[in-house]
N, C-alpha and C positions, 0 to 999 in steps of 0.2 A: 694701393694696387686695386685694379678693377677688372672685372670680367662681366659680360652681360649675356643674357639669354634672349633670343628673338621670341616672338609670340609662337611661331611654328615649333621651335625647340621646346618651349615650355609645354605646349600641347602634347608633343610626342613623349616627353619625360613623364608627364602625368598619365598618359595611356600605358606606357610600359611598366610603370610602377604599379598601377592599378591591376594590370594583368599578371603581375609576378606571382608565382606560386609561393614565394618566400615573403616574409615580412621585411621590407626594405625601407630605408629612410629617404632614398632618392637615387639619382644616378651619379656615379663618381667619374670624374675626368682626371686622368693622370698623364704626366709627361714622363716618358722613360727613355733612357739611352738606347739607341739602336735604330732600326729602320734604314732605308737606303739614303737618307739625308742627314742622319746624326741623332735626331730625336724622333720619337713617335708618340702619337696620341693613343691613349687607351681608355675606352669607355667600359664601365661595368656597373653593377649595382652597389650602392653604398649600404652595407649591412648595419653600419654604426657610424656615428659622427664623433670624431675626437675633438673635443672643445679646445684643446691646446694647439692642435696642428691643422685643423680643417677650417676652411672658409665655406660658408653656405650661401649660394646665390639663389634667390627665390623670386619666382615670377608666377603669378596666378596660381599659387599653391604648389607649383612644381619646384623641386629642390635639386640643384646641381652642387655637388660636393667636390671641392678641390683642395688638395693639401698645399701648405704654404710654399713648399719647395717648387711644386709644379706651377703655382701661381706666378712665381717670378718669371717663368718663361711664357706665361699666358697673359701677362699684364696688358690691358687695353683690348683684349680679344672679345669677339662676339661668337657665341655658339649658336648656330642656325641648324635648321633641319629642312631637307627638301626631298620631294618624291618626283621621280621621272620615269620614263619608259625603260631606260637602261640601268638606273641605279637609284637607290633611296638611302638616306642616311644623314648623320650629323656632319656638319661642315664647320670648320673653325676658321674665322677670319682673324688672323694673328698678325698685328703690325710689327711684331718682333721677328717674324720669319723672313730671313734673307732669301731663301729659296725653299721649294718643297717638291716632293715627288709628284708624279703624274696623278696618282690616286688621291693625294691630299692627306694621307695618313701619317706622313713623316715630314720633317722640316729641319732646316739648319738656321742658326743664328750667326750674326756677325755682320760684316760690311755688306751692304746691299748694292754696292757698285758693280 
């Protein structure tokens, strides 16, 4: 199973980790049940890394931590970061998402027909 970080996402992760008031290992990405489409993405700081359950994706020194359960729903995804006039934030290009909400923070899986 794979997940990748764009150069922009790696830069942003490096910046927010460096600016954190707490000692953190990186940024954690989880998939939780809920949201308007069935599953939702949740970003937060990774205070610790569980060597038995977490996968660490690293690029240019930035670490994205994903638990193995979430990784099943993120397999093949790319985490990107963009800044614009109306919004800034992480975006996930998830080939497993059959549909997603307008804001992109939740998705559903299943038939893409």
